[in-house]
C-alpha positions as CSV (number, residue, x, y, z in Angstrom):
1,X,-81.4,-19.4,262.5
2,X,-78.6,-17.3,261.4
3,X,-76.0,-18.9,263.7
4,X,-77.0,-22.3,262.3
5,X,-76.8,-21.3,259.0
6,X,-73.4,-19.7,259.7
7,X,-72.3,-22.9,261.2
8,X,-73.4,-25.3,258.4
9,X,-71.5,-22.7,256.3
10,X,-68.6,-22.8,258.1
11,X,-69.0,-26.5,258.0
12,X,-69.2,-26.6,254.3
13,X,-65.9,-24.5,253.9
14,X,-64.2,-26.8,255.9
15,X,-64.8,-30.0,253.9
16,X,-62.4,-31.3,251.4
17,X,-65.2,-30.7,248.6
18,X,-65.3,-27.0,249.2
19,X,-61.4,-27.2,249.4
20,X,-60.9,-29.3,246.4
21,X,-63.6,-26.8,244.3
22,X,-61.9,-23.6,245.5
23,X,-58.2,-24.5,245.3
24,X,-55.8,-21.8,244.4
25,X,-53.0,-24.5,243.7
26,X,-54.6,-26.8,241.1
27,X,-57.6,-27.3,239.5
28,X,-60.4,-29.8,240.4
29,X,-59.6,-32.0,237.4
30,X,-56.0,-32.0,238.2
31,X,-56.6,-33.2,241.5
32,X,-59.2,-36.1,239.9
33,X,-56.0,-37.2,237.5
34,X,-53.7,-37.5,240.3
35,X,-56.0,-39.5,242.5
36,X,-56.8,-41.8,239.5
37,X,-52.7,-42.2,238.8
38,X,-52.9,-42.8,242.6
39,X,-55.3,-45.9,241.8
40,X,-53.2,-47.3,238.7
41,X,-50.2,-47.3,241.0
42,X,-51.9,-49.1,243.7
43,X,-53.0,-51.6,241.0
44,X,-49.7,-52.2,239.5
45,X,-48.4,-52.9,243.5
46,X,-51.2,-55.0,244.7
47,X,-52.6,-56.9,241.5
48,X,-49.3,-56.9,239.3
49,X,-46.6,-57.2,242.3
50,X,-44.9,-54.7,240.5
51,X,-42.3,-53.1,243.2
52,X,-45.0,-53.3,246.0
53,X,-42.7,-52.7,248.8
54,X,-42.0,-49.1,247.2
55,X,-44.8,-48.4,244.5
56,X,-47.5,-48.8,247.2
57,X,-46.0,-46.4,249.9
58,X,-45.3,-44.0,246.7
59,X,-48.8,-44.2,246.1
60,X,-50.3,-43.3,249.4
61,X,-47.7,-40.4,249.7
62,X,-49.4,-38.9,246.5
63,X,-52.9,-39.7,247.5
64,X,-51.8,-38.0,251.0
65,X,-50.5,-34.9,249.1
66,X,-53.2,-34.4,246.7
67,X,-56.1,-34.7,249.1
68,X,-57.5,-31.0,249.8
69,X,-57.0,-29.8,253.3
70,X,-54.8,-32.6,254.7
71,X,-51.6,-30.0,254.9
72,X,-49.2,-32.9,255.6
73,X,-46.8,-31.2,253.0
74,X,-45.8,-28.3,251.8
75,X,-43.6,-28.4,248.6
76,X,-42.9,-24.6,249.2
77,X,-40.5,-25.5,252.1
78,X,-38.3,-27.6,249.9
79,X,-38.7,-27.0,246.4
80,X,-38.0,-23.4,246.0
81,X,-33.9,-22.7,244.6
82,X,-34.2,-19.4,245.6
83,X,-34.9,-19.4,249.4
84,X,-32.5,-21.9,251.6
85,X,-34.7,-24.5,253.4
86,X,-35.6,-23.2,257.3
87,X,-35.9,-26.7,259.0
88,X,-36.9,-24.6,262.4
89,X,-39.7,-23.5,260.3
90,X,-40.4,-26.8,259.2
91,X,-40.3,-28.3,262.6
92,X,-42.3,-25.9,263.7
93,X,-45.2,-25.4,261.0
94,X,-44.7,-28.9,258.9
95,X,-47.2,-31.5,258.4
96,X,-46.2,-35.2,259.1
97,X,-44.7,-35.5,255.6
98,X,-42.7,-32.4,255.8
99,X,-40.7,-33.9,258.8
100,X,-40.6,-37.2,257.0
101,X,-39.2,-36.0,253.7
102,X,-36.3,-34.6,255.8
103,X,-34.5,-37.5,255.6
104,X,-34.9,-37.4,251.8
105,X,-34.1,-33.6,251.4
106,X,-30.6,-34.9,253.9
107,X,-30.0,-38.0,251.6
108,X,-30.4,-40.1,254.7
109,X,-32.8,-42.2,253.4
110,X,-30.8,-43.5,250.3
111,X,-27.8,-44.2,252.3
112,X,-29.6,-46.5,254.8
113,X,-31.3,-48.0,252.0
114,X,-27.9,-48.7,250.3
115,X,-26.5,-50.3,253.8
116,X,-29.5,-52.8,253.5
117,X,-29.2,-53.3,249.8
118,X,-25.1,-54.2,250.7
119,X,-26.1,-56.5,253.4
120,X,-28.4,-58.5,251.1
121,X,-25.8,-58.3,248.2
122,X,-23.5,-61.4,247.3
123,X,-20.5,-59.9,245.7
124,X,-19.5,-63.2,245.2
125,X,-19.7,-63.7,241.3
126,X,-18.1,-60.2,240.9
127,X,-15.3,-61.1,243.1
128,X,-15.1,-64.1,241.1
129,X,-15.3,-63.0,237.6
130,X,-13.9,-58.8,237.9
131,X,-14.4,-58.7,233.9
132,X,-17.9,-58.3,235.3
133,X,-17.4,-54.7,236.1
134,X,-17.1,-53.8,232.4
135,X,-20.5,-55.0,231.6
136,X,-22.0,-52.8,234.6
137,X,-20.1,-49.9,233.4
138,X,-21.7,-50.6,229.8
139,X,-24.5,-50.6,231.0
140,X,-24.7,-46.9,232.3
141,X,-24.6,-45.8,228.7
142,X,-28.5,-44.9,228.8
143,X,-27.5,-42.5,231.9
144,X,-25.5,-39.9,229.3
145,X,-27.7,-40.9,226.0
146,X,-30.5,-39.5,228.1
147,X,-29.1,-36.7,229.6
148,X,-27.9,-35.6,226.4
149,X,-31.5,-36.2,225.3
150,X,-32.9,-34.2,227.8
151,X,-30.6,-31.1,227.6
152,X,-31.1,-31.2,223.5
153,X,-34.8,-31.2,224.1
154,X,-34.4,-27.4,224.9
155,X,-37.1,-28.2,227.8
156,X,-34.6,-28.9,230.9
157,X,-31.8,-27.1,232.2
158,X,-28.4,-29.0,232.9
159,X,-29.3,-30.2,236.3
160,X,-32.5,-31.3,235.2
161,X,-31.3,-33.3,232.6
162,X,-28.6,-34.9,234.9
163,X,-31.5,-36.0,237.5
164,X,-33.4,-37.4,234.1
165,X,-30.5,-39.4,232.7
166,X,-29.8,-41.3,236.2
167,X,-33.0,-43.0,235.5
168,X,-30.8,-45.3,233.3
169,X,-28.8,-46.2,235.8
170,X,-32.4,-48.1,237.5
171,X,-31.2,-47.4,240.8
172,X,-34.3,-46.0,242.5
173,X,-32.3,-44.7,245.9
174,X,-29.5,-43.4,243.4
175,X,-32.4,-41.7,241.3
176,X,-33.3,-39.7,244.4
177,X,-30.3,-39.2,245.9
178,X,-29.3,-37.3,242.5
179,X,-32.8,-35.6,242.0
180,X,-33.2,-34.2,245.8
181,X,-29.9,-32.3,245.3
182,X,-30.1,-31.5,241.4
183,X,-33.7,-30.7,240.9
184,X,-35.9,-31.8,243.9
185,X,-38.9,-30.2,242.0
186,X,-38.8,-33.3,239.4
187,X,-38.1,-36.1,242.1
188,X,-41.8,-37.2,242.0
189,X,-41.8,-37.9,238.5
190,X,-38.2,-39.2,238.3
191,X,-38.6,-41.5,241.3
192,X,-42.2,-42.9,239.9
193,X,-40.4,-43.3,236.7
194,X,-37.3,-45.1,237.9
195,X,-39.4,-47.4,239.9
196,X,-41.9,-48.2,237.4
197,X,-39.6,-49.2,234.9
198,X,-37.7,-51.4,237.1
199,X,-40.7,-53.1,238.1
200,X,-41.4,-53.4,233.9
201,X,-37.9,-55.1,233.7
202,X,-39.4,-58.8,232.7
203,X,-41.2,-56.7,230.0
204,X,-38.6,-54.1,229.0
205,X,-35.7,-56.4,228.3
206,X,-36.4,-59.8,226.7
207,X,-37.5,-58.2,223.5
208,X,-34.1,-56.3,223.4
209,X,-32.2,-59.2,224.5
210,X,-33.6,-61.3,221.6
211,X,-33.1,-58.8,219.1
212,X,-29.2,-58.1,219.7
213,X,-28.1,-62.0,220.4
214,X,-28.6,-64.7,218.1
215,X,-29.9,-68.1,219.1
216,X,-26.4,-69.7,219.0
217,X,-25.1,-67.0,221.5
218,X,-28.4,-67.3,223.8
219,X,-27.3,-71.0,224.1
220,X,-23.8,-70.5,225.5
221,X,-23.2,-72.3,228.6
222,X,-20.6,-70.5,230.7
223,X,-18.1,-72.4,232.9
224,X,-18.4,-72.6,236.8
225,X,-17.6,-69.9,238.9
226,X,-14.2,-70.1,240.9
227,X,-14.3,-70.5,244.7
228,X,-14.2,-67.1,246.4
229,X,-12.5,-67.2,249.6
230,X,-13.9,-65.7,253.0
231,X,-10.7,-63.3,253.1
232,X,-11.5,-61.8,249.7
233,X,-14.9,-61.3,250.5
234,X,-13.7,-59.0,253.5
235,X,-11.2,-57.3,251.5
236,X,-13.6,-56.4,248.6
237,X,-15.7,-53.9,250.2
238,X,-12.9,-51.8,251.8
239,X,-10.7,-51.8,248.6
240,X,-13.8,-50.9,246.7
241,X,-14.5,-48.1,249.3
242,X,-11.4,-46.8,249.0
243,X,-10.6,-46.8,245.2
244,X,-14.0,-45.2,245.1
245,X,-12.9,-42.4,247.3
246,X,-9.9,-42.0,245.4
247,X,-11.3,-41.7,241.9
248,X,-15.1,-40.2,242.4
249,X,-15.5,-39.0,246.0
250,X,-18.8,-37.9,245.4
251,X,-20.3,-41.3,245.0
252,X,-18.8,-42.5,248.2
253,X,-21.9,-41.5,250.2
254,X,-23.7,-44.3,248.2
255,X,-20.8,-46.7,247.7
256,X,-19.5,-46.3,251.5
257,X,-23.0,-47.3,252.9
258,X,-23.4,-50.3,250.2
259,X,-19.7,-51.4,251.3
260,X,-20.5,-51.2,254.9
261,X,-24.1,-53.2,254.4
262,X,-21.9,-55.9,252.5
263,X,-19.0,-56.0,255.4
264,X,-21.7,-56.7,258.1
265,X,-22.8,-59.5,256.1
266,X,-19.5,-61.1,255.1
267,X,-17.4,-60.6,257.9
268,X,-18.7,-63.0,260.1
269,X,-19.1,-61.2,263.4
270,X,-22.1,-58.6,262.9
271,X,-24.8,-61.1,262.1
272,X,-27.1,-59.0,264.3
273,X,-26.3,-55.9,262.6
274,X,-26.5,-57.4,259.2
275,X,-30.2,-59.1,259.9
276,X,-31.4,-55.4,261.0
277,X,-30.1,-53.6,258.3
278,X,-31.7,-56.2,255.8
279,X,-35.1,-56.5,257.1
280,X,-36.3,-54.2,260.3
281,X,-34.1,-50.8,259.2
282,X,-34.7,-51.4,255.6
283,X,-38.4,-51.8,255.8
284,X,-39.0,-48.6,258.1
285,X,-37.0,-46.6,255.5
286,X,-38.3,-48.0,252.6
287,X,-41.8,-46.9,253.9
288,X,-40.6,-43.3,255.0
289,X,-38.9,-42.9,251.8
290,X,-41.7,-44.3,249.5
291,X,-44.3,-41.8,251.3
292,X,-41.9,-38.6,250.7
293,X,-41.1,-39.4,247.5
294,X,-44.5,-40.0,246.3
295,X,-45.8,-36.6,248.4
296,X,-43.6,-34.6,246.1
297,X,-45.8,-35.3,243.0
298,X,-48.4,-32.4,243.7
299,X,-50.8,-32.0,240.9
300,X,-49.8,-28.4,239.6
301,X,-46.0,-29.6,239.2
302,X,-46.8,-33.1,238.1
303,X,-49.0,-32.7,235.6
304,X,-47.2,-30.9,232.5
305,X,-45.2,-31.7,229.5
306,X,-41.8,-32.1,231.6
307,X,-43.6,-34.8,233.3
308,X,-44.2,-36.7,230.1
309,X,-40.9,-36.1,228.7
310,X,-39.4,-37.5,232.0
311,X,-41.4,-40.4,231.4
312,X,-40.2,-40.9,228.1
313,X,-36.8,-39.9,228.3
314,X,-36.6,-42.5,231.6
315,X,-38.0,-45.3,229.4
316,X,-35.2,-44.3,226.7
317,X,-32.2,-44.5,229.2
318,X,-33.5,-47.8,230.4
319,X,-33.4,-49.5,227.0
320,X,-30.3,-48.0,225.9
321,X,-28.5,-49.0,229.5
322,X,-29.8,-52.5,228.6
323,X,-28.4,-52.1,224.9
324,X,-25.1,-51.0,226.4
325,X,-24.7,-53.9,228.6
326,X,-25.7,-56.4,225.9
327,X,-23.4,-54.9,223.3
328,X,-20.5,-55.0,226.0
329,X,-21.1,-58.6,226.7
330,X,-21.3,-59.5,223.0
331,X,-17.5,-57.7,222.6
332,X,-16.5,-59.8,225.7
333,X,-17.9,-62.9,224.2
334,X,-15.9,-62.3,220.8
335,X,-12.7,-61.6,222.9
336,X,-13.2,-64.7,225.0
337,X,-13.2,-66.9,222.2
338,X,-17.3,-67.4,222.7
339,X,-17.3,-68.3,226.2
340,X,-19.6,-65.5,227.8
341,X,-23.2,-65.5,227.1
342,X,-24.3,-61.8,226.0
343,X,-27.6,-62.7,227.9
344,X,-26.0,-61.7,231.2
345,X,-25.0,-58.3,229.4
346,X,-28.7,-57.1,230.3
347,X,-28.4,-57.6,233.9
348,X,-25.7,-54.8,234.0
349,X,-28.4,-52.5,235.0
350,X,-28.8,-52.0,238.8
351,X,-31.7,-53.7,239.4
352,X,-30.9,-56.6,241.6
353,X,-31.6,-59.2,241.5
354,X,-34.4,-58.8,238.9
355,X,-32.1,-58.3,235.5
356,X,-30.2,-61.3,236.8
357,X,-33.2,-63.4,237.1
358,X,-34.3,-61.9,233.3
359,X,-31.1,-63.3,231.8
360,X,-31.4,-66.8,233.4
361,X,-35.2,-67.2,232.1
362,X,-34.2,-66.1,228.6
363,X,-31.0,-68.2,228.4
364,X,-33.2,-71.4,229.6
365,X,-35.7,-70.6,227.1
366,X,-33.1,-71.1,224.4
367,X,-31.8,-73.9,226.2
368,X,-33.4,-75.4,229.3
369,X,-30.2,-76.9,230.6
370,X,-28.8,-73.5,230.5
371,X,-28.0,-71.9,234.1
372,X,-26.9,-68.3,233.9
373,X,-27.9,-67.1,237.1
374,X,-24.9,-66.4,239.2
375,X,-22.7,-65.8,236.1
376,X,-25.7,-63.0,235.7
377,X,-25.1,-61.6,239.3
378,X,-21.9,-60.6,238.5
379,X,-22.8,-57.6,236.1
380,X,-25.9,-57.0,238.0
381,X,-24.0,-55.8,241.1
382,X,-21.5,-54.4,239.2
383,X,-24.5,-52.3,237.9
384,X,-25.0,-51.2,241.4
385,X,-21.6,-49.7,241.8
386,X,-21.7,-48.3,238.2
387,X,-25.0,-46.5,239.0
388,X,-23.4,-45.0,242.1
389,X,-20.3,-44.1,240.5
390,X,-22.3,-42.4,237.3
391,X,-24.4,-40.7,239.9
392,X,-20.8,-39.3,241.6
393,X,-19.7,-38.0,238.3
394,X,-22.9,-36.2,237.6
395,X,-22.9,-34.6,240.8
396,X,-19.5,-33.5,240.9
397,X,-20.3,-32.0,237.4
398,X,-23.4,-29.9,238.5
399,X,-23.9,-29.9,241.9
400,X,-22.3,-26.7,242.4
401,X,-24.4,-24.9,239.8
402,X,-27.7,-25.4,241.7
């Protein structure tokens, strides 16, 4: 009888319920809150279709890391700034997500995703209208406004503020690249904020677009873009890579991968590689990245005042970036004699192609015969380059302080 009771007691102590009640890492209610957040993210991904390809793996990563007893991710292996990462220990003692997270910590996953994004991106509108680069640059305003706000709040260090600011670039892989280097303990909150706001573009941007433009401006019809030659398409990614390397070398890792993917697509002789980058490789890494990033949102680190501030500052960053792009486009409209529809300015954020589609939708609301999609794609892809350059600037300034 005693042996039976001992066996039952051992079984009880091995259950997740027991570990949930007696957890030393987080109170039981914190775990319940995290599971509720997981349910919300799953709902948004599946029912509302908000960035489901990444939001769903992130939610599952959060679920796996917050369920008691799984031991799939050990934040102490990666998040302690005073202790160098021991990859040998991770390989010997780490769980599944510990192994997957190595791809985040080394910067491998964001770079591979940028290769896929480059292969899927058409830079023709930007090549045809290089002035779009100015709009993409103007749409990075939110990065530096949010960085300043986070720093002035007194709640964040310079490294944390830089990581929060990059949310304004509206580019998930870029935000992950900066954060995993400067403030890895904030990776879960920043990644969730970045991808959530990207998914909410159709709700966040239109009110700002209508507020900052007149109906007459929204009705402006832009002239057709000039035809771009095959030679220009091939030269463009090579020249951009060289220029970025000479000006902001810290951004080269992202820009180089982005332009490699694009070159695979436009050169005409690597169709199989381009197809692999766009589909199989991109999809595999997206799953690994989402699960790994979601796993960093452990209850004891995620549920605090800083997380709420990050979400609020991230929203401000995104809105200011949208405003920066719109105001830049309005200035260009005045200088061009009324030939540029300011609505394309909101597409300067790096959320391809959703932001460009929102510009198209708002333009057609003002005039059903107005077609702005290709014109908006110029600032949109310029925003991808702009966010990577902004990330390079932040890394150049702060990476040595970590």
